[in-house]
KEKE-3310 file (N, C-alpha, C; in steps of 0.2 Angstrom, whole numbers, plus 5000, padded with zeros to 4 digits):
npx = (4319:4333:4345:4355:4371:4375:4367:4371:4381:4381:4375:4386:4396:4388:4386:4400:4403:4394:4404:4402:4403:4402:4395:4396:4389:4391:4384:4394:4394:4382:4372:4360:4358:4351:4352:4365:4375:4366:4365:4369:4368:4376:4374:4379:4362:4355:4351:4350:4344:4344:4352:4346:4343:4332:4337:4353:4355:4354:4364:4377:4376:4377:4391:4399:4404:4414:4423:4432:4446:4443:4449:4451:4449:4446:4444:4443:4435:4431:4419:4413:4395:4386:4368:4349:4341:4341:4335:4335:4348:4361:4374:4383:4395:4401:4405:4412:4414:4422:4418:4425:4426:4441:4455:4455:4466:4466:4470:4475:4477:4482:4497:4514:4518:4508:4505:4516:4512:4500:4500:4509:4503:4490:4495:4498:4484:4477:4461:4462:4459:4460:4459:4456:4456:4459:4453:4462:4471:4465:4461:4454:4465:4476:4477:4477:4477:4467:4453:4444:4445:4444:4435:4435:4432:4442:4436:4429:4432:4429:4417:4408:4416:4415:4423:4431:4435:4445:4450:4465:4471:4482:4489:4494:4495:4497:4499:4498:4489:4477:4481:4478:4466:4460:4464:4458:4445:4446:4452:4440:4430:4418:4424:4439:4449:4461:4474:4481:4490:4504:4513:4529:4539:4551:4548:4534:4527:4528:4522:4510:4506:4506:4497:4485:4487:4483:4471:4463:4464:4469:4485:4482:4476:4483:4492:4487:4490:4501:4517:4531:4525:4528:4542:4561:4569:4578:4576:4573:4568:4551:4546:4554:4549:4534:4537:4544:4532:4522:4530:4529:4515:4515:4521:4513:4501:4507:4514:4528:4545:4552:4568:4580:4580:4593:4599:4591:4591:4606:4613:4628:4635:4628:4631:4643:4652:4662:4673:4688:4689:4684:4671:4653:4643:4634:4617:4609:4597:4582:4583:4596:4600:4595:4583:4566:4566:4565:4558:4552:4561:4555:4553:4540:4525:4523:4514)
npy = (4953:4952:4959:4964:4962:4972:4982:4981:4987:5000:5007:5005:5014:5026:5027:5029:5041:5049:5051:5039:5023:5007:4988:4974:4956:4941:4923:4912:4896:4885:4874:4874:4875:4884:4896:4900:4913:4922:4940:4954:4973:4985:5000:5011:5014:5009:4994:4983:4969:4950:4937:4926:4922:4928:4927:4926:4937:4945:4941:4944:4957:4961:4959:4965:4978:4975:4967:4975:4986:5000:5012:5006:5009:4999:4982:4963:4947:4931:4921:4911:4907:4905:4903:4904:4894:4879:4863:4870:4877:4880:4882:4894:4900:4916:4928:4944:4961:4977:4991:5009:5029:5034:5037:5051:5066:5079:5097:5107:5124:5134:5137:5139:5126:5118:5118:5110:5099:5095:5092:5081:5073:5069:5063:5051:5045:5050:5062:5074:5087:5106:5116:5134:5151:5162:5170:5174:5163:5152:5146:5140:5139:5140:5127:5116:5103:5097:5090:5099:5115:5125:5139:5143:5143:5147:5144:5133:5124:5110:5112:5109:5099:5083:5071:5054:5039:5034:5043:5058:5069:5086:5096:5114:5124:5143:5147:5144:5144:5141:5128:5123:5123:5116:5103:5101:5100:5089:5079:5077:5072:5057:5046:5049:5055:5043:5047:5060:5072:5086:5100:5107:5115:5108:5116:5121:5109:5103:5113:5114:5100:5102:5110:5102:5092:5101:5103:5093:5082:5065:5055:5044:5049:5061:5053:5050:5062:5066:5071:5079:5080:5068:5059:5059:5065:5075:5087:5103:5112:5117:5108:5097:5096:5091:5078:5073:5071:5063:5053:5046:5044:5035:5024:5023:5017:5006:4999:5000:5002:5012:5011:5013:5003:4997:4994:4987:4975:4971:4967:4967:4965:4951:4943:4947:4948:4941:4942:4949:4949:4955:4951:4951:4966:4973:4973:4990:4997:5007:5012:5015:5025:5036:5034:5038:5052:5070:5074:5083:5098:5114:5131:5143:5141:5153:5163)
npz = (4954:4943:4941:4923:4920:4912:4917:4930:4928:4924:4934:4945:4937:4940:4952:4955:4949:4958:4969:4976:4986:4978:4980:4973:4969:4965:4965:4963:4966:4970:4980:4977:4960:4953:4957:4954:4947:4950:4953:4962:4970:4980:4988:4998:5006:4997:4987:4974:4964:4967:4978:4975:4988:5001:5012:5009:5003:5016:5022:5014:5014:5026:5028:5019:5020:5030:5025:5016:5017:5026:5017:5005:4989:4976:4975:4976:4981:4984:4995:5005:5011:5023:5024:5027:5038:5049:5044:5032:5030:5021:5010:5000:4988:4985:4973:4975:4973:4976:4972:4970:4970:4963:4975:4985:4985:4996:4997:5008:5006:4995:4991:4986:4986:4986:4972:4965:4971:4970:4956:4955:4962:4957:4945:4951:4951:4961:4965:4966:4976:4980:4994:4999:5006:5000:4986:4975:4975:4977:4964:4947:4937:4942:4947:4934:4936:4945:4953:4957:4964:4978:4987:5004:5021:5036:5048:5044:5037:5031:5026:5015:5009:5009:5018:5019:5028:5016:5013:5008:5018:5016:5025:5019:5024:5025:5040:5057:5064:5055:5052:5062:5065:5054:5058:5071:5067:5059:5067:5075:5068:5065:5057:5052:5039:5033:5030:5035:5033:5040:5034:5041:5052:5067:5078:5075:5073:5087:5095:5089:5093:5106:5109:5104:5114:5126:5123:5125:5116:5113:5114:5106:5095:5092:5086:5073:5064:5052:5054:5055:5038:5024:5018:5023:5011:5010:5002:4998:4990:4984:4973:4978:4989:4989:4981:4992:4999:4991:4988:5003:5003:4995:4999:5011:5009:4999:5011:5011:5015:5015:5013:5003:4988:4982:4995:5001:4993:4990:4981:4977:4988:4991:4981:4977:4986:4992:4986:4982:4997:5011:5013:5015:5016:5031:5030:5028:5037:5039:5051:5049:5043:5053:5060:5054:5053:5054:5044:5028:5027:5029:5026:5034:5024:5011:5000)
capx = (4323:4340:4347:4359:4379:4375:4362:4374:4389:4379:4375:4395:4398:4382:4389:4407:4403:4393:4406:4399:4406:4398:4398:4393:4391:4387:4384:4396:4395:4380:4370:4353:4360:4347:4356:4371:4375:4362:4368:4365:4372:4374:4376:4376:4357:4352:4352:4345:4344:4345:4357:4343:4338:4333:4343:4359:4357:4356:4373:4381:4375:4379:4398:4404:4408:4420:4428:4437:4447:4440:4453:4453:4444:4446:4445:4439:4437:4427:4419:4408:4393:4379:4361:4344:4340:4337:4335:4336:4354:4364:4383:4385:4402:4399:4409:4413:4418:4420:4420:4426:4430:4450:4456:4457:4471:4466:4477:4473:4483:4484:4502:4520:4520:4501:4505:4519:4511:4494:4502:4511:4497:4486:4499:4498:4480:4473:4458:4465:4453:4461:4456:4460:4451:4459:4451:4468:4474:4459:4460:4455:4469:4484:4477:4475:4475:4465:4446:4440:4448:4435:4436:4434:4432:4445:4433:4423:4435:4428:4410:4408:4421:4413:4429:4431:4444:4450:4453:4470:4473:4488:4488:4500:4493:4500:4498:4498:4481:4475:4482:4475:4458:4460:4467:4454:4440:4448:4452:4434:4425:4417:4429:4444:4453:4466:4480:4482:4497:4504:4520:4530:4547:4548:4544:4528:4524:4527:4518:4503:4503:4504:4489:4480:4484:4478:4463:4460:4465:4473:4491:4480:4471:4486:4496:4484:4492:4509:4519:4531:4524:4534:4550:4566:4574:4583:4573:4570:4561:4543:4544:4555:4544:4530:4540:4543:4525:4519:4533:4525:4509:4515:4523:4508:4497:4510:4517:4534:4549:4557:4574:4583:4580:4599:4602:4586:4592:4611:4615:4634:4635:4626:4634:4651:4653:4669:4679:4693:4689:4677:4665:4646:4643:4629:4613:4607:4590:4579:4586:4604:4600:4594:4575:4562:4569:4560:4552:4554:4560:4554:4551:4533:4524:4522:4510)
capy = (4954:4949:4964:4961:4964:4980:4985:4983:4993:5007:5008:5005:5021:5032:5026:5033:5049:5053:5047:5034:5016:5002:4982:4969:4952:4935:4917:4906:4889:4882:4867:4874:4877:4890:4903:4902:4918:4927:4947:4960:4978:4989:5005:5016:5011:5007:4988:4980:4961:4947:4931:4920:4920:4936:4925:4926:4944:4947:4939:4946:4964:4963:4957:4968:4984:4974:4964:4978:4989:5009:5018:5004:5009:4993:4976:4958:4941:4925:4918:4905:4911:4900:4905:4896:4890:4872:4858:4873:4879:4880:4887:4896:4902:4922:4933:4951:4967:4984:4998:5016:5031:5036:5040:5058:5070:5086:5100:5114:5129:5135:5142:5138:5118:5115:5118:5103:5092:5093:5089:5075:5067:5069:5061:5044:5043:5052:5064:5081:5096:5111:5122:5139:5155:5168:5170:5174:5158:5146:5149:5134:5142:5139:5119:5112:5094:5097:5089:5103:5121:5127:5143:5139:5147:5141:5142:5127:5123:5106:5111:5110:5094:5077:5067:5049:5036:5032:5050:5058:5077:5087:5104:5117:5134:5149:5150:5138:5146:5137:5121:5121:5124:5110:5099:5099:5098:5082:5073:5075:5066:5050:5042:5053:5052:5037:5050:5066:5075:5093:5101:5112:5114:5104:5118:5123:5105:5103:5117:5111:5095:5103:5113:5097:5089:5104:5102:5086:5076:5059:5053:5040:5054:5065:5049:5050:5065:5063:5079:5085:5076:5066:5057:5063:5064:5080:5090:5109:5117:5116:5102:5092:5092:5088:5071:5067:5069:5058:5046:5044:5040:5029:5020:5022:5012:4998:4996:5000:5002:5016:5010:5012:4996:4995:4992:4982:4970:4971:4961:4965:4960:4946:4938:4945:4950:4936:4942:4954:4951:4961:4948:4955:4972:4973:4978:4995:4998:5014:5016:5017:5032:5039:5032:5042:5059:5076:5074:5088:5106:5121:5139:5143:5144:5159:5164)
capz = (4947:4942:4936:4920:4919:4907:4922:4936:4927:4922:4942:4947:4935:4941:4959:4956:4946:4964:4973:4982:4985:4978:4981:4967:4972:4960:4966:4957:4967:4974:4981:4972:4953:4949:4961:4951:4941:4951:4955:4967:4971:4986:4987:5002:5008:4992:4984:4968:4962:4974:4974:4974:4994:5006:5016:5008:5003:5022:5025:5012:5014:5034:5029:5014:5022:5035:5021:5013:5022:5023:5014:5000:4985:4973:4979:4975:4985:4986:5001:5006:5015:5025:5022:5029:5045:5052:5037:5027:5028:5016:5008:4993:4986:4981:4972:4978:4971:4978:4966:4974:4967:4966:4982:4983:4989:4997:4998:5011:5006:4988:4990:4981:4987:4982:4964:4961:4976:4966:4950:4957:4966:4950:4942:4955:4951:4965:4964:4968:4978:4982:4996:5002:5008:4995:4980:4971:4975:4975:4956:4944:4933:4947:4948:4929:4935:4951:4950:4959:4968:4982:4991:5011:5028:5039:5054:5044:5031:5027:5027:5006:5007:5013:5019:5022:5029:5012:5009:5008:5019:5017:5026:5019:5024:5027:5045:5061:5066:5050:5052:5069:5065:5051:5062:5075:5061:5055:5073:5080:5063:5066:5053:5050:5035:5033:5029:5038:5035:5039:5034:5045:5056:5070:5083:5073:5074:5093:5097:5088:5097:5113:5108:5105:5122:5130:5121:5125:5111:5117:5110:5100:5092:5089:5080:5068:5060:5050:5054:5049:5031:5020:5018:5023:5006:5011:4999:5000:4987:4984:4971:4981:4995:4984:4979:4998:5003:4987:4992:5009:5002:4990:5006:5015:5005:4998:5017:5009:5020:5013:5013:4996:4985:4985:5004:5004:4989:4991:4977:4977:4994:4991:4976:4975:4993:4995:4980:4984:5003:5017:5015:5014:5021:5033:5026:5032:5039:5039:5058:5049:5041:5059:5057:5050:5053:5057:5039:5026:5032:5024:5031:5034:5016:5008:4995)
cpx = (4330:4343:4354:4365:4379:4372:4366:4380:4386:4378:4380:4396:4393:4388:4396:4406:4399:4397:4406:4405:4401:4401:4394:4393:4388:4389:4389:4398:4388:4375:4364:4358:4357:4350:4363:4372:4369:4367:4365:4371:4368:4378:4376:4370:4352:4353:4349:4349:4343:4351:4354:4338:4340:4338:4351:4360:4358:4362:4378:4381:4380:4387:4402:4406:4414:4425:4434:4440:4445:4442:4455:4448:4442:4447:4441:4440:4431:4428:4413:4403:4388:4373:4356:4345:4339:4340:4337:4341:4358:4371:4382:4393:4401:4405:4409:4416:4418:4424:4419:4427:4437:4450:4457:4462:4467:4468:4474:4478:4485:4492:4508:4519:4513:4503:4511:4515:4504:4494:4506:4508:4492:4488:4499:4491:4474:4468:4459:4459:4458:4458:4458:4456:4452:4457:4457:4472:4470:4456:4460:4463:4477:4484:4475:4473:4473:4458:4441:4446:4440:4438:4434:4435:4436:4442:4426:4426:4434:4419:4407:4411:4420:4420:4429:4436:4446:4454:4460:4470:4479:4487:4496:4497:4497:4502:4496:4491:4479:4474:4479:4468:4456:4461:4461:4447:4439:4447:4445:4428:4426:4421:4434:4445:4458:4472:4478:4490:4499:4513:4522:4538:4545:4546:4537:4524:4521:4522:4511:4502:4502:4496:4484:4480:4481:4472:4458:4462:4471:4479:4488:4479:4477:4493:4496:4486:4499:4512:4525:4530:4530:4540:4556:4572:4579:4582:4571:4566:4555:4541:4548:4552:4539:4530:4539:4537:4522:4522:4530:4519:4509:4516:4519:4504:4500:4514:4525:4538:4553:4562:4576:4585:4588:4602:4598:4588:4599:4614:4624:4638:4634:4628:4640:4654:4661:4675:4682:4692:4684:4672:4660:4647:4637:4624:4611:4600:4588:4583:4593:4605:4597:4587:4572:4563:4563:4555:4557:4555:4559:4551:4544:4533:4523:4518:4515)
cpy = (4955:4954:4961:4965:4972:4986:4988:4989:4999:5010:5008:5012:5027:5033:5030:5040:5053:5051:5044:5026:5012:4995:4979:4962:4946:4928:4914:4899:4890:4877:4869:4878:4883:4897:4904:4908:4923:4934:4952:4965:4980:4994:5011:5010:5007:5000:4988:4972:4958:4941:4924:4918:4926:4935:4927:4932:4948:4947:4942:4954:4967:4962:4963:4974:4981:4970:4967:4984:4996:5011:5013:5007:5004:4988:4970:4952:4936:4923:4915:4908:4905:4905:4901:4897:4882:4867:4863:4876:4877:4883:4886:4902:4911:4926:4940:4955:4971:4989:5005:5021:5032:5039:5046:5061:5077:5090:5106:5118:5128:5139:5138:5130:5116:5113:5110:5096:5090:5090:5081:5068:5066:5063:5052:5043:5045:5059:5071:5086:5099:5115:5129:5146:5161:5167:5169:5168:5151:5147:5143:5135:5139:5132:5117:5105:5092:5096:5096:5108:5126:5134:5142:5145:5145:5140:5135:5125:5116:5106:5108:5103:5090:5074:5062:5045:5034:5039:5054:5068:5079:5095:5108:5124:5137:5151:5144:5138:5141:5131:5119:5120:5117:5105:5097:5097:5090:5076:5072:5072:5059:5045:5047:5052:5048:5040:5057:5069:5084:5095:5107:5111:5109:5107:5120:5115:5100:5107:5116:5106:5096:5107:5107:5094:5093:5105:5096:5079:5072:5057:5049:5044:5058:5061:5047:5055:5064:5071:5078:5078:5073:5063:5061:5061:5072:5087:5097:5113:5115:5109:5095:5090:5090:5080:5070:5067:5064:5051:5042:5041:5036:5022:5018:5017:5004:4995:4996:5001:5009:5016:5009:5005:4994:4991:4986:4975:4967:4965:4960:4963:4953:4938:4940:4948:4946:4937:4949:4956:4956:4956:4954:4960:4971:4977:4985:4995:5006:5018:5016:5025:5038:5038:5038:5049:5063:5077:5080:5094:5109:5125:5137:5145:5150:5159:5162)
cpz = (4948:4939:4931:4922:4916:4914:4929:4935:4926:4930:4945:4943:4938:4948:4960:4956:4950:4969:4979:4981:4986:4977:4975:4968:4966:4963:4960:4959:4972:4974:4976:4966:4952:4953:4957:4947:4944:4955:4959:4969:4978:4986:4993:5007:5002:4989:4979:4967:4970:4971:4974:4983:4998:5011:5017:5006:5008:5024:5021:5013:5021:5034:5024:5016:5026:5029:5016:5018:5021:5019:5007:4994:4979:4978:4975:4978:4982:4992:5001:5012:5017:5026:5026:5036:5044:5046:5031:5023:5025:5013:5001:4994:4982:4981:4972:4975:4974:4974:4971:4969:4969:4971:4979:4990:4991:5002:5001:5011:4999:4986:4985:4983:4985:4976:4963:4965:4971:4958:4951:4959:4960:4946:4944:4954:4955:4962:4969:4971:4982:4988:4999:5002:5003:4990:4973:4970:4974:4969:4952:4939:4934:4946:4942:4931:4941:4948:4954:4964:4972:4985:5000:5015:5033:5047:5052:5039:5027:5025:5020:5005:5010:5013:5021:5022:5024:5008:5011:5012:5019:5017:5025:5017:5027:5035:5051:5064:5061:5050:5058:5069:5061:5054:5066:5073:5062:5062:5077:5074:5065:5063:5049:5043:5037:5033:5032:5040:5035:5039:5040:5047:5062:5077:5081:5075:5080:5095:5096:5094:5104:5113:5109:5111:5126:5129:5121:5122:5114:5111:5105:5094:5086:5085:5075:5062:5061:5051:5059:5041:5028:5023:5020:5019:5005:5006:5004:4998:4986:4980:4974:4988:4991:4984:4985:5000:4998:4988:4999:5007:4998:4996:5010:5013:5003:5004:5015:5015:5019:5014:5006:4994:4983:4989:5002:5000:4990:4987:4976:4983:4994:4985:4974:4981:4995:4991:4981:4992:5007:5020:5013:5020:5023:5031:5031:5032:5040:5046:5055:5047:5049:5060:5054:5048:5054:5049:5034:5029:5028:5029:5029:5025:5015:5003:4989)
residu = (MET:ASN:PRO:SER:PRO:ALA:ARG:ILE:ALA:ALA:ARG:VAL:LEU:GLU:ALA:LEU:LYS:GLU:GLY:GLU:ARG:ILE:TYR:THR:ALA:VAL:VAL:THR:ASP:ALA:ALA:ASP:THR:SER:MET:ILE:GLY:ARG:ARG:TRP:TRP:LEU:SER:GLY:ARG:LEU:HIS:GLY:GLY:THR:LEU:GLY:SER:PRO:SER:LEU:ASP:GLY:GLU:VAL:ALA:ALA:ALA:VAL:THR:ALA:LEU:PHE:PRO:PRO:ARG:GLU:SER:ARG:GLY:ALA:LEU:SER:ARG:ASP:PHE:GLU:TYR:GLY:GLU:GLY:ALA:GLY:ALA:ALA:THR:ALA:LYS:VAL:TYR:ILE:GLU:LEU:HIS:GLY:PRO:PRO:ALA:ARG:MET:VAL:ILE:VAL:GLY:ALA:GLY:HIS:ILE:ALA:ILE:PRO:LEU:CYS:ARG:VAL:CYS:ALA:MET:LEU:GLY:LEU:ARG:VAL:VAL:VAL:LEU:ASP:ASP:ARG:PRO:GLU:PHE:ALA:ALA:PRO:GLY:ARG:PHE:PRO:GLU:ALA:ALA:ALA:VAL:ARG:MET:ILE:ASP:PHE:ARG:ASP:PRO:PHE:ALA:ASP:THR:ARG:LEU:ASP:PRO:HIS:ASP:HIS:VAL:VAL:LEU:VAL:THR:ARG:GLY:HIS:SER:PHE:ASP:TYR:GLU:CYS:LEU:VAL:ARG:LEU:LEU:ARG:MET:PRO:GLY:PRO:PRO:GLY:TYR:ILE:GLY:MET:ILE:GLY:SER:ARG:ARG:ARG:VAL:ARG:ALA:THR:HIS:GLU:GLN:LEU:ALA:ARG:ASP:GLY:PHE:THR:SER:ASP:GLN:MET:LYS:LEU:VAL:ARG:ALA:PRO:VAL:GLY:LEU:ASP:LEU:GLY:GLY:GLN:THR:PRO:VAL:GLU:ILE:ALA:VAL:SER:VAL:ALA:ALA:GLU:VAL:ILE:MET:PHE:HIS:SER:ARG:GLY:THR:GLY:ILE:PRO:LEU:VAL:ASP:LYS:GLU:ARG:VAL:VAL:GLU:ARG:PHE:PHE:GLY:GLY:ARG:GLY:GLY:GLY:GLY:PRO:ALA:PRO:ALA:ARG:THR:ARG:GLU:SER:TYR:GLY:GLY:PRO:GLY:PRO:GLY:PRO:ARG:THR:LYS:LYS:GLU:GLN:PRO)
# end
């Protein structure tokens, strides 16, 4: 059965509501013209429709998850697929789309930094989930922009929050021991979140990494943790720290440099540097600012 576009759209919305990723495909060109326009969808282990050949269905199903990076929630491409065997082998061009739920930001800790961080991340289009073990802090009224606010037990903080490689987790808990429990859980996941950040002073971050090393975690695993989290904007207030974290999230996804645009473009030096002598000034790089720096400095988060 070849599902209608309306049926596929309904299935996509259904999958997104359930927090699933779903792939859709349609044949756009083939030697067998009866296959053109054939549609197919795949969500987890479920699928529907056909591209006109069981062999082609299998080829596309085997390829889709590798065609899009795990942390992407949207994407589209066309690709030629070979299907069939021997004299019956043929090629078809298939247009594939990835539809995923909005990327999530899971904020662990509901203190004073979490409030502006939730607001800024929601403005970026992230689906925000806030976790804390204190009922007076894990209150939906404190986080009106959040999709969910949950009470947790730090002995198993993500028991009710399934995490995927395209998720973000930022640890802004009130204590080192809570951060550590969360990090251990995250780093032991088969597919840890693509973005793991932890706030804290240099001393606190160093102590965390030393404990991770003693507990057998490798340097490659520890490099998955962005700590201290955020770009070095020099901010100190909760709002400034939230902006710093959000800026790093944007840079993480868009592969930006973090260099001020005025220094990257150098309009005055490039076009007017010769006037008045002196010549063009050298471009400053991230290293010119002393490297990424220690990240936003903050006192241990208090309620």
